[in-house]
N, C-alpha and C positions, 0 to 999 in steps of 0.2 A: 555422634558418628552415624547412628542409625537414621537420624533425620536427614543427614546429607545423602546417605545411600538412597533413601526414599525419594528425595527431590531429584536426584540424578536419574532414577528409574522413571519418574514421571516425565522428565524432559526428554529422555531417550524415546519413550513412546510418542511424545509430542512431535519429536523430530521426524519420525518415520510416518506419522499420520498426517503431516501437513507439509509436504515437501513440494516446492515449486521447481520447475526446470531452471537451471542457471541461465541468466540473461546472456545474450550474445551480442557482439557488435553487429549492427545491422546496416544494410544498405537502404537507400530510399525505397519505399514501397511503390509499386507500379501505380501511376495515376495520382500520386500524392502531391503533385505540384499544383500551383494556383490554377483554378479552373479545370483541374483534371489533367493538366499537361505534365507528362512524366519527366519533363526537363526542369520542373520547378525545384525549389530548394527545401521543400518541407521535410525531406528525409535527412537533411544534414543534421549532424549532432552539434549543437551550438551551446556553449556555456558562456555566460556573461558574468562579470563581476558586479555585484549589487542586484537586488531583486526589485523590479518595478512592481509596485502594489497593484497596478492596473493590468498586469500580464499574468496569465496562468501558464505555468511551466510544466512541461510533460514529466520530467524526471523528479521534480520536487513535489508536484501536486497530483498529477493524473496517474502515473505509474503505481505509486504506493496505494492509492485508492482502489484501482482496478485489481491489482495483485491481491490485496487483502480481502476485498469484497467479492471478487468474481474469479480470479485466476488461481483458484485453490484446487487441491486434489479432489477428484470426484465431480468437478464442475468444468472450469475452463483453463486448467493448466495444460501444458503440452502433452502430458501423458494421457489425460482423459479426453480433452478437446470435444466436449459435448456439442453435437450438431456442427462439428468442424470449426468451432470458435475457440481461439486461444488468446488469452488476455494477460500475457506475462511479459511481453516485450513490444517495442514500438511497431516493428514491421507487421506482426500478427494482429495487433490491435487495429491498425489502419486497414489491413487487408480483410481479416475475418470478421472484424467488427463493422465492416462496410462504412468506414468513416469518409464523409464527403467534406474535405476542407472548406472552411468558410460557410458551411451550410449544415448546422446541427439538425434542423428539422428533416433533412433528407438522409441523415445518417442512421443506420440500423441500430447502432449501439445506443444512441440517444432515445430512439423509439422504445426500445425494450426497458430502459431504466425509468421511463415515464409512463409505461403501460398501466392503465387503471385496473385491468383485470389481473388479479393476483396469480392466476394460473399461467399467464404469459409474461408477467413482470420478472425482471432480473434485478437483484438476486431473487430467486424463487422463495416462496413460503416454505418452511416457517422462518426463514431468515428475514430480518428487517429490511425494508426497502431503503435505498439511499435517501439521505436527508435532502431537503430542498437546497441547502447550501452546497452539498456534494453534486447534485444534479446541475446546479448553476455553474459549478467549476467545469464540469465536462462540457456543457454547452458553450461556455466562454472560450475554452481551449479550442474547440472545433471551429467556432466562428472567428477565432484569431488566426486560423490557418492550420490547426492541428500539427504544429511544429514539434520536432524532436529536440526540444530545447531544455535548458536548465539554467539556474542562476546560483551564485555563491555570495551570500551576504555575511556580514560580521556576525559572529556567534557570541552573543552576550550571555554569559552564565553568572553574572555578578549577583543578581537576585532572581533565582528561579522560582516561579510560582507554579504550583500544581495545576491550578485552574487554567492558566493561560499558556503555559509552556509544556507541562508534562502530560496532562490529559490528552491534548491533541496528538501526541506521539502514539499513545496507546490506541486512540480512535482511528488514526490513519494507517497504522502499520500492523496492528494486532487483532482488532476485533473481527476481521473477516474469518479468522480461524478460531477465535476465542470468545465469541459471544455465547450467551446461554443456549441458543439453538444449536450451535455447532460444537462447541466445547471440545475441540480436538485434544486428544491426550488427557481428557478430563480436566483441562485447565480453562477456567473462565476468568476473564479480565475486564469485566464490565464496570465494577464499582471501585471506589477509592480503596476500601478495605482489602479487596482482593489484590489490587496492585501494590499496596503498601506491604502486605504480607510477603509478596514475591520479592520486593525490594529488601526488606529487612532480613530475609532468610539468606541473602547472598546469591540466590538463583538468578535474579534479574541482571546483576553484574556479569554473571557467568554467561548467560545466553546472548547478551548484546555484544559481548566481546569474543564469544566462542572459546572461553578459557575455563580452567579448573574442571575439565572433563565434560563441560556442557556443549551441546551443539549450538552453532551460530543461529540466531534468530533475528529477523525473518530469514528463512533458509535460502532464499534466492540470492541475495546480495548483502544481507545484514542491513543495519541502519546507516544512514548518512552520518558523517562525523559530528555535525552539530547536534543532531538528535542524541547521539551517544553521550556527548559532553553534557547535555541538559539532564539526561537521566542519571549520569554519574554524580553530578552536583546535587541532584535531588536525593539520591541514595546517601551521599556523604552528609547531607543536612539532617538525615534521620527520616526521610520520606514524609515531610509535613503535608497536611491538608490545608495549603495556604492559597 
């Protein structure tokens, strides 16, 4: 019982120390159409069945990355808005990130994540910079038109691998608040052992579902359904390092 009380206290602190503004339904950002024409369809919310491996989807790939790495409390959430930049929803990412659809090189957000000077780079030190794979995702999304799009694919949880299915969920949705440098609420989720401990304690199930007295994590919208199913299967399998 004392262990459960301790875990709940940790996650209560975690909740208040890493809260994003709730995402809202947004209208097309001014000038987000092709070639800067506000009459373009880049602001339309489009969901397709089946994910094209050659397409980068905003809601699946870009929003979780920017919310976790940049749109955090004290940096670029709506409450802090450092230098007027908010990176927690489509409209603000386009507008305050100065995204130029079809032209990553001319987009401010791309410039700051590729800045070689650590004093100007985002995320700022001591946070780790985005990986080359993450930078490429952002560039590809912009060069494909910076669409407000998403996709829904079949969610296969038959054989869930930690390396290929579970670890990417932690990296895309959790590390922005819970790497060693940030450690919001004193929670670090960088290694397999740290993640497995959370899973085996029951706390991971609680926070991804917002049940058993735990706050919902991530705090903005929670995880997508497929990611929840993947983590639940991993937990029920005993959180193997496979």
